[in-house]
C-alpha positions as CSV (number, residue, x, y, z in Angstrom):
1,X,-66.0,27.9,-10.7
2,X,-66.2,23.9,-11.7
3,X,-64.5,20.9,-10.2
4,X,-61.5,20.3,-12.6
5,X,-58.7,17.2,-12.7
6,X,-55.7,18.3,-11.9
7,X,-51.9,15.8,-12.8
8,X,-49.4,16.5,-10.2
9,X,-45.7,15.6,-9.7
10,X,-45.5,14.1,-6.2
11,X,-42.1,13.6,-3.8
12,X,-41.0,9.9,-2.5
13,X,-43.2,8.1,-0.4
14,X,-46.2,10.5,-0.8
15,X,-48.1,7.7,-2.9
16,X,-46.5,4.7,-1.5
17,X,-43.6,4.3,-3.7
18,X,-40.1,5.0,-2.9
19,X,-39.0,7.4,-5.8
20,X,-41.2,10.2,-7.1
21,X,-44.4,9.5,-8.7
22,X,-47.7,10.9,-10.7
23,X,-51.0,11.5,-9.3
24,X,-54.4,12.6,-10.7
25,X,-56.9,14.8,-8.5
26,X,-60.2,16.3,-9.2
27,X,-60.5,19.5,-7.6
28,X,-63.7,20.7,-6.1
29,X,-64.8,24.3,-6.9
30,X,-65.2,24.9,-2.7
31,X,-61.6,25.5,-0.8
32,X,-61.5,21.8,0.2
33,X,-58.3,21.1,2.4
34,X,-57.7,18.0,1.2
35,X,-58.1,15.7,-2.1
36,X,-58.1,12.3,-3.4
37,X,-55.2,11.6,-5.6
38,X,-55.0,8.4,-8.0
39,X,-51.6,7.1,-8.5
40,X,-50.9,6.8,-12.2
41,X,-49.2,3.6,-13.4
42,X,-46.3,5.1,-15.9
43,X,-42.8,5.4,-15.9
44,X,-41.3,3.3,-13.3
45,X,-44.4,2.5,-11.4
46,X,-46.5,1.3,-14.8
47,X,-46.4,-2.0,-13.7
48,X,-47.8,-1.0,-9.8
49,X,-52.0,-1.5,-9.0
50,X,-54.3,1.3,-8.4
51,X,-53.5,3.6,-5.1
52,X,-55.4,6.3,-3.7
53,X,-55.1,8.1,-1.0
54,X,-55.7,12.1,0.3
55,X,-53.2,14.8,0.1
56,X,-53.5,18.6,0.4
57,X,-55.4,20.7,-2.0
58,X,-52.6,23.2,-2.0
59,X,-49.4,20.8,-2.5
60,X,-51.6,19.1,-5.8
61,X,-51.9,22.7,-7.0
62,X,-48.1,23.8,-6.3
63,X,-46.9,20.6,-8.1
64,X,-48.9,20.4,-11.0
65,X,-47.7,19.2,-14.6
66,X,-49.5,18.7,-17.8
67,X,-51.4,15.4,-18.6
68,X,-48.9,14.7,-21.2
69,X,-45.7,14.5,-18.7
70,X,-47.6,12.6,-16.0
71,X,-48.5,9.9,-18.8
72,X,-44.7,10.1,-19.9
73,X,-43.9,9.0,-16.5
74,X,-40.6,10.9,-17.2
75,X,-40.1,12.1,-13.7
76,X,-40.4,8.8,-11.9
77,X,-36.9,7.7,-13.0
78,X,-35.0,10.8,-10.7
79,X,-33.0,9.3,-7.9
80,X,-33.3,5.8,-9.7
81,X,-30.4,3.9,-11.4
82,X,-30.7,3.4,-14.8
83,X,-28.7,1.4,-18.0
84,X,-29.5,4.1,-20.6
85,X,-27.9,4.4,-24.4
86,X,-26.0,6.9,-25.0
87,X,-23.6,8.1,-27.5
88,X,-19.8,8.9,-26.6
89,X,-17.4,11.2,-29.4
90,X,-15.9,8.7,-31.9
91,X,-17.8,5.9,-30.5
92,X,-21.2,3.6,-31.4
93,X,-24.2,4.0,-29.2
94,X,-24.1,2.0,-26.4
95,X,-25.6,1.3,-23.0
96,X,-23.9,3.0,-20.0
97,X,-24.6,3.0,-16.2
98,X,-25.6,6.2,-14.3
99,X,-28.0,8.0,-11.8
100,X,-30.7,10.0,-12.7
101,X,-30.7,13.5,-11.3
102,X,-33.3,15.5,-12.6
103,X,-35.5,15.8,-15.9
104,X,-36.9,18.8,-18.8
105,X,-40.3,18.3,-20.0
106,X,-41.1,20.4,-23.2
107,X,-44.8,20.2,-23.9
108,X,-44.5,21.8,-27.6
109,X,-42.8,19.0,-28.5
110,X,-44.3,16.8,-26.4
111,X,-40.5,15.1,-25.4
112,X,-38.3,15.3,-22.9
113,X,-34.8,14.8,-21.5
114,X,-33.0,13.1,-18.3
115,X,-29.8,14.7,-17.1
116,X,-27.8,11.9,-15.8
117,X,-24.4,11.7,-14.1
118,X,-22.6,8.3,-15.3
119,X,-19.7,9.0,-12.8
120,X,-16.3,11.3,-14.2
121,X,-19.3,13.0,-16.2
122,X,-23.1,14.2,-16.1
123,X,-25.2,14.8,-19.8
124,X,-28.2,14.9,-20.5
125,X,-29.6,11.6,-22.4
126,X,-33.4,12.4,-24.7
127,X,-35.9,10.6,-22.9
128,X,-36.9,6.9,-24.3
129,X,-38.4,4.6,-22.7
130,X,-37.4,1.7,-25.1
131,X,-33.6,2.6,-24.3
132,X,-33.7,3.2,-20.8
133,X,-34.3,0.7,-17.9
134,X,-34.5,1.6,-14.0
135,X,-32.3,-1.3,-12.1
136,X,-32.0,-2.5,-9.0
137,X,-28.5,-1.9,-7.1
138,X,-27.2,-5.3,-7.3
139,X,-27.8,-5.2,-11.5
140,X,-26.8,-2.0,-11.5
141,X,-23.2,-2.7,-9.9
142,X,-22.7,-5.7,-11.7
143,X,-22.8,-3.9,-15.0
144,X,-23.5,-7.0,-17.4
145,X,-24.3,-4.3,-20.4
146,X,-21.5,-1.8,-19.8
147,X,-20.5,0.0,-23.2
148,X,-22.0,-2.7,-25.2
149,X,-23.0,-1.5,-28.6
150,X,-27.1,-1.3,-28.6
151,X,-26.6,-2.9,-32.1
152,X,-25.3,-6.0,-30.7
153,X,-27.3,-6.1,-27.6
154,X,-30.9,-4.9,-28.4
155,X,-33.6,-3.4,-25.8
156,X,-35.0,-6.6,-24.8
157,X,-31.3,-8.5,-24.5
158,X,-30.3,-6.0,-22.2
159,X,-33.9,-6.6,-19.8
160,X,-32.9,-10.3,-20.0
161,X,-29.2,-9.6,-19.0
162,X,-30.1,-7.7,-16.0
163,X,-32.8,-10.0,-14.9
164,X,-30.5,-12.7,-15.2
165,X,-27.8,-11.2,-12.6
166,X,-30.2,-10.2,-10.4
167,X,-32.2,-13.7,-9.7
168,X,-28.0,-15.3,-9.2
169,X,-27.0,-12.8,-6.9
170,X,-30.5,-13.0,-5.4
171,X,-31.1,-16.8,-5.4
172,X,-34.2,-16.1,-7.4
173,X,-34.8,-19.5,-8.9
174,X,-31.3,-20.7,-8.2
175,X,-28.7,-20.6,-5.5
176,X,-27.5,-16.7,-4.1
177,X,-24.0,-15.7,-5.3
178,X,-22.1,-13.0,-4.0
179,X,-19.1,-13.6,-6.8
180,X,-19.6,-11.2,-9.1
181,X,-17.4,-12.9,-11.9
182,X,-19.7,-15.9,-11.9
183,X,-22.4,-14.3,-11.9
184,X,-21.3,-12.5,-15.5
185,X,-19.8,-15.4,-16.6
186,X,-22.8,-17.4,-17.0
187,X,-24.0,-14.5,-19.4
188,X,-21.0,-13.6,-20.8
189,X,-20.5,-10.6,-19.8
190,X,-17.2,-8.9,-18.7
191,X,-15.9,-9.1,-15.5
192,X,-15.6,-6.1,-13.7
193,X,-13.1,-4.3,-11.2
194,X,-15.0,-4.1,-7.7
195,X,-12.6,-1.5,-6.7
196,X,-14.3,1.2,-8.7
197,X,-16.4,3.7,-8.2
198,X,-19.8,4.0,-8.9
199,X,-22.5,7.0,-8.5
200,X,-25.4,6.6,-6.0
201,X,-28.1,9.1,-5.8
202,X,-29.3,10.0,-2.4
203,X,-32.7,11.5,-2.9
204,X,-33.3,12.6,0.9
205,X,-29.8,14.4,1.0
206,X,-30.3,15.4,-2.9
207,X,-26.9,14.5,-3.2
208,X,-24.8,11.8,-5.3
209,X,-22.7,9.6,-3.6
210,X,-19.9,7.8,-5.1
211,X,-19.6,4.0,-3.3
212,X,-17.0,1.0,-4.8
213,X,-18.4,-1.3,-6.9
214,X,-17.9,-4.1,-3.9
215,X,-19.3,-1.9,-1.0
216,X,-22.6,-1.9,-3.0
217,X,-22.9,-5.5,-3.8
218,X,-22.1,-6.4,0.0
219,X,-24.7,-4.4,1.4
220,X,-26.9,-5.7,-0.4
221,X,-26.3,-9.1,-0.4
222,X,-25.8,-8.9,3.6
223,X,-27.8,-6.2,5.2
224,X,-30.6,-6.2,2.4
225,X,-30.7,-10.1,1.8
226,X,-30.5,-10.0,5.8
227,X,-27.4,-12.4,5.6
228,X,-24.8,-13.1,8.3
229,X,-21.9,-11.0,7.2
230,X,-18.5,-12.1,7.5
231,X,-15.4,-10.2,9.6
232,X,-13.7,-9.3,6.4
233,X,-16.8,-7.5,5.5
234,X,-17.6,-4.0,6.8
235,X,-20.8,-2.2,6.4
236,X,-22.1,1.3,7.5
237,X,-25.4,2.5,8.2
238,X,-27.0,3.1,4.6
239,X,-25.7,2.0,0.8
240,X,-24.6,5.5,1.1
241,X,-22.0,5.5,4.0
242,X,-19.5,3.4,3.1
243,X,-16.7,2.4,5.4
244,X,-13.0,4.5,4.6
245,X,-11.4,3.4,7.8
246,X,-10.7,1.5,10.7
247,X,-12.3,3.3,13.4
248,X,-9.7,3.6,16.5
249,X,-10.2,3.2,20.4
250,X,-8.8,6.6,20.8
251,X,-12.1,8.0,18.8
252,X,-14.4,5.8,21.2
253,X,-12.5,7.0,24.1
254,X,-12.7,10.1,23.7
255,X,-16.7,10.2,22.9
256,X,-17.1,8.6,26.1
257,X,-15.5,11.2,28.0
258,X,-17.5,13.5,26.4
259,X,-20.8,11.9,25.9
260,X,-22.1,11.1,29.7
261,X,-24.8,8.7,28.3
262,X,-21.8,6.4,27.2
263,X,-21.1,4.5,30.1
264,X,-17.7,3.1,31.2
265,X,-17.1,-0.2,29.6
266,X,-20.4,0.0,28.2
267,X,-20.9,-2.2,24.6
268,X,-21.5,0.6,22.1
269,X,-23.0,-1.5,19.0
270,X,-23.4,-4.9,19.0
271,X,-22.2,-7.6,21.5
272,X,-19.9,-9.4,18.5
273,X,-16.5,-8.3,17.9
274,X,-15.4,-8.2,14.4
275,X,-11.6,-7.8,15.7
276,X,-11.2,-4.4,15.6
277,X,-10.8,-3.9,19.0
278,X,-7.9,-5.6,21.3
279,X,-9.3,-4.4,24.6
280,X,-12.4,-2.3,26.5
281,X,-12.6,0.9,26.4
282,X,-10.5,2.1,29.8
283,X,-12.8,3.6,33.2
284,X,-13.9,7.5,32.6
285,X,-11.0,8.4,35.3
286,X,-8.3,7.5,32.9
287,X,-10.3,8.2,29.9
288,X,-8.3,11.0,28.5
289,X,-4.9,9.7,29.3
290,X,-3.1,8.1,25.9
291,X,-0.5,6.2,25.2
292,X,2.0,5.7,22.8
293,X,0.6,3.4,20.7
294,X,-2.5,5.2,20.1
295,X,-0.4,8.5,19.4
296,X,-0.4,6.4,15.9
297,X,-4.0,6.6,15.4
298,X,-5.2,9.3,12.8
299,X,-8.1,8.3,11.5
300,X,-9.7,11.2,10.4
301,X,-6.7,11.9,8.5
302,X,-6.9,8.4,6.4
303,X,-10.4,9.3,5.8
304,X,-9.6,12.2,4.4
305,X,-6.9,10.6,2.1
306,X,-8.8,8.0,1.2
307,X,-11.6,10.4,0.1
308,X,-9.0,12.6,-2.2
309,X,-8.1,9.3,-3.7
310,X,-11.2,8.3,-4.5
311,X,-11.7,11.5,-6.6
312,X,-8.2,11.5,-7.8
313,X,-9.1,8.2,-9.2
314,X,-12.6,9.8,-11.0
315,X,-10.6,12.1,-12.9
316,X,-8.1,9.6,-14.6
317,X,-11.2,7.3,-16.0
318,X,-9.5,6.9,-19.0
319,X,-5.7,6.1,-17.5
320,X,-5.3,2.3,-16.8
321,X,-2.3,2.7,-15.6
322,X,-2.6,5.6,-13.0
323,X,-6.1,3.6,-12.1
324,X,-4.1,0.4,-11.1
325,X,-1.7,3.0,-8.7
326,X,-4.2,4.5,-7.8
327,X,-6.2,1.4,-6.5
328,X,-3.3,-0.1,-4.9
329,X,-2.7,2.7,-2.6
330,X,-6.4,3.0,-1.8
331,X,-6.5,-0.6,-0.8
332,X,-3.6,-0.2,1.6
333,X,-4.9,2.9,3.3
334,X,-8.3,0.8,3.7
335,X,-6.2,-2.3,5.4
336,X,-5.7,-2.2,9.1
337,X,-2.5,-1.2,8.5
338,X,-3.1,2.3,7.7
339,X,-4.1,2.4,11.2
340,X,-1.5,0.6,12.9
341,X,-3.2,-2.8,13.4
342,X,-1.0,-5.5,14.9
343,X,-3.1,-8.4,13.2
344,X,-1.0,-11.4,12.3
345,X,-3.2,-11.7,9.2
346,X,-2.1,-8.5,7.7
347,X,1.7,-7.2,7.0
348,X,3.7,-5.7,4.5
349,X,7.6,-6.1,3.5
350,X,10.0,-3.7,5.6
351,X,7.0,-2.2,7.4
352,X,7.2,-1.8,11.3
353,X,4.0,-3.6,11.4
354,X,5.1,-6.4,10.4
355,X,4.3,-9.3,13.2
356,X,6.1,-12.5,14.5
357,X,3.0,-14.5,12.9
358,X,4.1,-13.4,9.4
359,X,8.0,-14.6,10.5
360,X,7.2,-17.7,11.0
361,X,5.3,-18.5,8.0
362,X,5.9,-20.8,5.6
363,X,5.7,-19.4,2.6
364,X,8.0,-16.1,2.6
365,X,7.8,-15.1,-0.9
366,X,11.0,-12.9,-1.8
367,X,10.3,-9.3,-2.9
368,X,10.3,-9.7,-6.5
369,X,7.5,-12.1,-5.9
370,X,5.6,-9.6,-4.2
371,X,5.9,-7.1,-6.8
372,X,4.9,-9.1,-9.3
373,X,1.9,-10.5,-7.3
374,X,0.9,-6.8,-6.2
375,X,0.5,-6.2,-9.9
376,X,-1.9,-9.0,-10.4
377,X,-3.9,-9.4,-7.4
378,X,-7.5,-7.8,-6.7
379,X,-8.6,-5.2,-4.1
380,X,-10.4,-8.2,-2.2
381,X,-7.1,-10.4,-1.3
382,X,-4.1,-7.0,-1.6
383,X,-4.1,-7.1,2.0
384,X,-3.9,-10.8,2.7
385,X,-0.6,-12.2,4.0
386,X,1.0,-15.0,1.3
387,X,0.5,-17.7,4.4
388,X,-3.1,-16.7,4.8
389,X,-3.8,-16.4,1.0
390,X,-2.6,-19.6,0.1
391,X,-4.8,-21.1,3.1
392,X,-7.3,-19.6,2.0
393,X,-7.6,-20.5,-1.5
394,X,-6.9,-24.4,-0.3
395,X,-9.8,-24.4,2.3
396,X,-12.0,-23.1,-0.8
397,X,-10.6,-26.6,-3.2
398,X,-14.0,-27.6,-3.5
399,X,-14.2,-24.7,-6.4
400,X,-11.4,-26.1,-7.9
401,X,-11.1,-29.6,-9.9
402,X,-7.6,-29.2,-9.9
403,X,-5.3,-30.6,-7.1
404,X,-5.0,-28.4,-4.3
405,X,-1.4,-29.1,-3.3
406,X,0.7,-26.4,-1.7
407,X,3.2,-25.6,-4.6
408,X,0.7,-25.4,-7.0
409,X,-0.9,-22.6,-4.8
410,X,2.6,-21.2,-3.9
411,X,3.7,-21.1,-7.4
412,X,0.0,-19.5,-8.4
413,X,1.2,-16.9,-5.9
414,X,4.0,-15.2,-8.1
415,X,2.5,-16.4,-11.3
416,X,5.5,-19.2,-11.7
417,X,4.8,-20.0,-15.5
418,X,7.6,-21.5,-17.6
419,X,11.1,-21.9,-16.2
420,X,10.5,-22.0,-12.6
421,X,7.9,-25.0,-12.9
422,X,4.6,-23.8,-13.2
423,X,2.5,-25.9,-15.6
424,X,-1.0,-25.2,-17.3
425,X,-1.3,-29.1,-17.1
426,X,-1.0,-28.7,-13.0
427,X,-5.1,-26.8,-13.6
428,X,-6.0,-29.8,-15.0
429,X,-8.9,-31.7,-13.1
430,X,-8.5,-34.6,-11.0
431,X,-11.0,-37.6,-9.6
432,X,-12.2,-36.6,-5.9
433,X,-9.8,-39.5,-4.6
434,X,-6.9,-37.9,-5.8
435,X,-7.3,-35.0,-3.7
436,X,-7.3,-37.5,-0.9
437,X,-4.2,-39.8,-1.1
438,X,-1.6,-39.7,1.5
439,X,1.1,-39.1,-0.8
440,X,0.7,-35.6,-0.8
441,X,1.5,-33.4,2.5
442,X,-1.2,-30.8,1.6
443,X,-0.1,-28.4,4.8
444,X,3.5,-28.1,3.8
445,X,3.5,-24.5,2.0
446,X,7.2,-24.5,2.2
447,X,10.5,-23.7,-0.1
448,X,11.1,-27.7,0.6
449,X,7.5,-29.4,-0.9
450,X,7.8,-29.7,-4.9
451,X,5.6,-29.5,-7.5
452,X,3.7,-32.5,-8.6
453,X,4.4,-34.1,-11.9
454,X,1.9,-32.5,-14.5
455,X,-0.6,-34.7,-16.6
456,X,0.4,-35.1,-20.1
457,X,-2.9,-33.9,-22.3
458,X,-4.1,-36.7,-23.6
459,X,-6.1,-34.7,-26.7
460,X,-6.5,-30.9,-27.1
461,X,-9.9,-30.9,-24.8
462,X,-7.4,-32.1,-22.1
463,X,-5.6,-28.6,-22.3
464,X,-9.1,-27.2,-22.5
465,X,-10.2,-28.3,-19.5
466,X,-6.7,-27.1,-17.6
467,X,-7.3,-23.3,-19.1
468,X,-10.7,-23.9,-17.5
469,X,-9.4,-25.1,-14.3
470,X,-6.9,-22.1,-14.1
471,X,-10.3,-19.7,-15.2
472,X,-11.9,-20.1,-12.1
473,X,-8.9,-19.6,-9.7
474,X,-8.0,-16.5,-11.1
475,X,-11.1,-15.2,-11.9
476,X,-11.3,-15.3,-7.9
477,X,-7.7,-13.6,-7.5
478,X,-6.8,-12.0,-10.0
479,X,-7.8,-8.7,-11.9
480,X,-9.5,-9.0,-15.1
481,X,-6.5,-8.7,-17.2
482,X,-5.1,-11.9,-16.4
483,X,-8.8,-13.3,-17.1
484,X,-8.7,-11.9,-20.4
485,X,-5.1,-13.3,-20.9
486,X,-6.4,-17.0,-19.7
487,X,-9.7,-16.4,-22.0
488,X,-7.3,-15.8,-25.1
489,X,-5.5,-18.6,-24.7
490,X,-8.9,-21.1,-24.4
491,X,-10.4,-19.2,-27.4
492,X,-7.2,-19.8,-29.3
493,X,-7.0,-23.9,-28.6
494,X,-10.7,-24.1,-29.2
495,X,-9.8,-22.6,-32.9
496,X,-6.8,-25.2,-33.1
497,X,-9.0,-28.1,-32.7
498,X,-9.9,-27.9,-36.1
499,X,-6.5,-28.0,-37.6
500,X,-4.2,-31.5,-38.0
501,X,-0.9,-31.5,-35.7
502,X,-2.0,-32.2,-32.5
503,X,-3.3,-35.9,-32.8
504,X,0.7,-36.9,-31.2
505,X,1.3,-36.7,-27.3
506,X,4.3,-35.0,-28.3
507,X,3.0,-32.2,-30.0
508,X,0.6,-30.8,-27.6
509,X,3.4,-31.1,-24.7
510,X,5.1,-28.9,-27.0
511,X,1.9,-27.0,-27.5
512,X,1.4,-26.7,-23.9
513,X,4.8,-25.5,-23.7
514,X,4.1,-22.9,-25.5
515,X,1.2,-21.8,-23.6
516,X,3.4,-21.6,-20.6
517,X,5.8,-19.5,-22.2
518,X,2.8,-17.1,-23.2
519,X,2.1,-16.9,-19.5
520,X,5.7,-16.5,-18.1
521,X,6.1,-13.4,-20.6
522,X,3.2,-11.9,-18.6
523,X,5.1,-12.5,-15.4
524,X,8.4,-11.1,-17.2
525,X,7.0,-7.9,-18.1
526,X,5.4,-7.6,-14.2
527,X,8.8,-8.0,-12.7
528,X,10.0,-5.3,-15.1
529,X,6.7,-3.1,-13.5
530,X,5.8,-2.9,-17.4
531,X,1.7,-3.1,-16.5
532,X,1.1,-2.0,-20.3
533,X,3.1,-4.7,-22.0
534,X,2.0,-7.3,-19.7
535,X,-1.8,-6.6,-20.3
536,X,-1.0,-7.0,-24.1
537,X,0.2,-10.6,-24.2
538,X,-2.8,-12.0,-24.7
539,X,-2.8,-10.6,-28.1
540,X,-0.3,-13.1,-28.9
541,X,-2.4,-16.2,-28.6
542,X,-2.6,-15.8,-32.7
543,X,-2.2,-18.2,-35.8
544,X,0.1,-15.3,-37.0
545,X,2.3,-14.8,-34.3
546,X,6.2,-15.9,-34.9
547,X,6.7,-17.8,-32.2
548,X,3.6,-20.5,-32.7
549,X,4.4,-20.3,-36.4
550,X,8.3,-21.6,-34.9
551,X,6.5,-24.2,-33.2
552,X,4.1,-25.5,-35.9
553,X,7.6,-26.5,-37.7
554,X,8.8,-27.4,-34.2
555,X,5.7,-30.1,-34.7
556,X,6.4,-31.0,-38.1
557,X,10.0,-31.5,-37.5
558,X,8.7,-34.2,-34.8
559,X,6.6,-35.8,-36.8
560,X,8.6,-36.3,-40.1
561,X,11.8,-37.6,-37.3
562,X,9.1,-40.1,-36.1
563,X,8.8,-41.3,-39.7
564,X,12.2,-41.3,-40.7
565,X,13.2,-43.8,-38.1
566,X,10.4,-46.8,-38.8
567,X,11.5,-49.5,-40.9
568,X,10.2,-49.4,-44.2
569,X,8.1,-52.7,-43.9
570,X,6.6,-50.9,-40.6
571,X,5.8,-47.6,-42.7
572,X,4.1,-49.9,-45.6
573,X,2.1,-51.5,-42.9
574,X,1.2,-48.4,-40.9
575,X,0.2,-46.5,-44.1
576,X,-1.8,-49.9,-45.4
577,X,-3.5,-50.3,-42.2
578,X,-4.8,-46.3,-42.4
579,X,-5.8,-46.9,-46.2
580,X,-7.8,-50.1,-44.7
581,X,-9.2,-48.5,-42.4
582,X,-10.7,-45.5,-44.0
583,X,-11.9,-48.2,-46.7
584,X,-13.9,-49.8,-44.1
585,X,-15.4,-47.0,-42.5
586,X,-16.6,-45.8,-45.7
587,X,-18.4,-49.2,-46.1
588,X,-19.4,-50.0,-43.1
589,X,-20.7,-45.9,-42.6
590,X,-18.4,-45.8,-39.6
591,X,-19.1,-48.6,-37.5
592,X,-16.1,-50.4,-36.1
593,X,-16.3,-54.3,-34.9
594,X,-17.0,-54.8,-31.5
595,X,-13.9,-56.1,-29.2
596,X,-14.3,-59.1,-27.0
597,X,-14.4,-57.7,-23.6
598,X,-13.6,-60.0,-20.7
599,X,-16.5,-59.7,-17.5
600,X,-15.3,-57.3,-14.7
601,X,-15.9,-58.4,-10.9
602,X,-18.0,-56.6,-8.9
603,X,-14.9,-55.9,-6.7
604,X,-13.3,-54.1,-9.5
605,X,-16.5,-52.0,-10.5
606,X,-16.5,-51.0,-6.7
607,X,-13.1,-49.8,-6.4
608,X,-12.9,-48.0,-9.7
609,X,-12.2,-44.2,-9.2
610,X,-15.0,-41.7,-10.0
611,X,-15.4,-38.1,-11.4
612,X,-18.4,-36.2,-11.7
613,X,-20.3,-39.3,-11.1
614,X,-18.9,-41.1,-13.4
615,X,-16.6,-44.8,-13.0
616,X,-13.1,-44.7,-14.6
617,X,-13.5,-46.3,-18.1
618,X,-10.1,-48.4,-17.5
619,X,-9.8,-48.9,-21.2
620,X,-8.9,-45.8,-21.8
621,X,-5.9,-46.3,-19.5
622,X,-5.1,-49.1,-21.0
623,X,-3.4,-50.6,-24.6
624,X,-6.7,-51.9,-25.6
625,X,-8.3,-48.9,-26.2
626,X,-12.0,-47.6,-25.4
627,X,-14.1,-48.3,-28.7
628,X,-15.7,-45.3,-28.7
629,X,-15.3,-43.1,-31.5
630,X,-16.9,-40.0,-29.9
631,X,-15.1,-37.6,-27.3
632,X,-16.7,-39.6,-24.5
633,X,-16.5,-43.5,-23.5
634,X,-18.7,-45.7,-24.9
635,X,-21.4,-45.5,-22.0
636,X,-22.6,-42.9,-19.7
637,X,-21.7,-44.6,-16.9
638,X,-17.9,-44.2,-17.5
639,X,-15.6,-41.3,-18.1
640,X,-12.1,-40.7,-19.7
641,X,-9.8,-39.0,-17.2
642,X,-6.7,-39.8,-15.6
643,X,-5.9,-39.9,-11.8
644,X,-2.7,-40.0,-10.2
645,X,-3.0,-43.7,-8.0
646,X,-5.1,-46.4,-8.9
647,X,-6.3,-49.3,-6.6
648,X,-4.3,-52.1,-6.5
649,X,-7.1,-54.4,-7.8
650,X,-7.9,-52.1,-10.3
651,X,-4.4,-51.5,-11.5
652,X,-3.7,-55.7,-11.5
653,X,-6.6,-56.0,-13.4
654,X,-5.8,-53.4,-16.4
655,X,-2.1,-55.1,-16.3
656,X,-3.6,-58.7,-16.4
657,X,-6.7,-58.5,-18.8
658,X,-6.1,-54.9,-20.7
659,X,-2.4,-55.3,-21.3
660,X,-1.3,-52.8,-18.8
661,X,-1.0,-49.1,-18.9
662,X,-0.4,-46.8,-21.8
663,X,3.1,-45.1,-22.3
664,X,1.1,-41.9,-21.8
665,X,-0.4,-43.0,-18.5
666,X,2.8,-44.9,-17.3
667,X,3.1,-41.9,-14.3
668,X,0.1,-43.8,-12.7
669,X,1.1,-45.4,-9.9
670,X,-0.6,-48.7,-7.3
671,X,-2.0,-47.4,-4.2
672,X,-0.6,-48.8,-1.2
673,X,-3.0,-50.8,0.7
674,X,-3.3,-50.7,4.6
675,X,-1.7,-53.7,6.5
């Protein structure tokens, strides 16, 4: 018998790959035990270099496949996480995420199918390399193309999105980030619910395991990225071993009593405490004694409950209301409350586990405020004590451009927009120096701390900046539907910039009131536990919304009233000035005559507040306006912003040379000099 070339399908690690791979070998006529196998560069391994190794001839014969199958590479995708084009009933072809559990190849048609587990269902998908991409776990968990129509996001665009998301997560070419909202925002992808379960294929066990998106991202970022995990992040031995509950000391004591290799007083896994154990294990002589406190520990029951809850969540994938309710229960069961923890960082209203630490906290939200907050917050912060949450956000003030005032965070906790005092403009960006002024007490989170005055919007761009500031903290703490609300408001204000009617401060103030009322409606629905209506409020940011039509009528009445109170001579003068300005702009092609500027002393320049690397434009705040006709200042070294206070030397210079502060900025005060 002459030698023949045979193609075979090899298991993971057989050909130096962490997944299945194809190889070819020349089987001699003699009964040779080992043969040289060359790995075929196809499928997932198309970009790998050549590789050869010796394998058993019996293995090659028993796992033989056709040449066409081996060159197609279809089997290499088994066990991998993929983004694949899928056609669902009554829906266009869209990108979906799942794990490949198997395949079939039809030699007569030279085509095959992949069997994919999408989480709530498993289905077969025609094998088409152009509509398929294997993914690393971070890209798979971030899901930047989830249910995006293939007609809108083509194959090359899909691959680019996943590459950018992975680079931002791992820090390739940029700073690494664990913030999924920040990564997805950079590629204009929707936010994800990190409590959602996703399937992973354990090739060694031959089973599909479900883990949460949060755990998959945490394990990839901290364990695979060789980073030190914070105490609040709990990781298992592998990505398939998501910790379901905190292990109690009772189990460890029982284990030490049963296993003679574990000595009394010996450290178990690490010399670093994660805060789950308060005391060392008791000596072996009294290891079987149980205190009354330990009788409450039921970790096995908690594990079983969590598994059942996560399985129940998969069955309700099409019911958002039930998913939200199940997520709240899962977050509570995964918190230290379920294990009877006495930590003062976490408590629950009315629970016997509430500690003296929480009762002494400055901020004590009411029951209604807790109910509202519980329907807004995401799983990461759901079990955090209110006082701790506010202080945690304040510590991260560098992420936020607005003033990190305790009263603002306190009102944000329960979404107190509208009548309760919180305004959109509280989230407007402020200069860096304004965060450090001594007029604000940044440590008082009690109700005695009043909300600071919200700045007045100088133009619609200021309203957009405030919405951007609100969007950052919303994406950090709250659920995706709240981010959709803020995004809808921003898109609406951007569209308003092309319309007339908001050139006056009064009109812009009325607009901010209207936005605050939309946000307040969300709070009202949440107070009634009507989540479905709260999630529909973002549709009210529309030109056809009746409340917005009434707003435009109010603004028109304000403008008409302002014209009626003007004397006839002044009215004619204003009209003539407008006509003259229009004529001059046409003849001079938009170039206004330069206005003389007094020399600014060096000490005044050095005292100017700065923001984003730009010094304050004093004429922007004064009655002598800035000569720039653009959105910004006439020079790149100056910026248009409104600090809460001004140094005395700057305040006096504006008063003496620029006619003082404009009426719009009358709330800006002079800083108190140190004596």
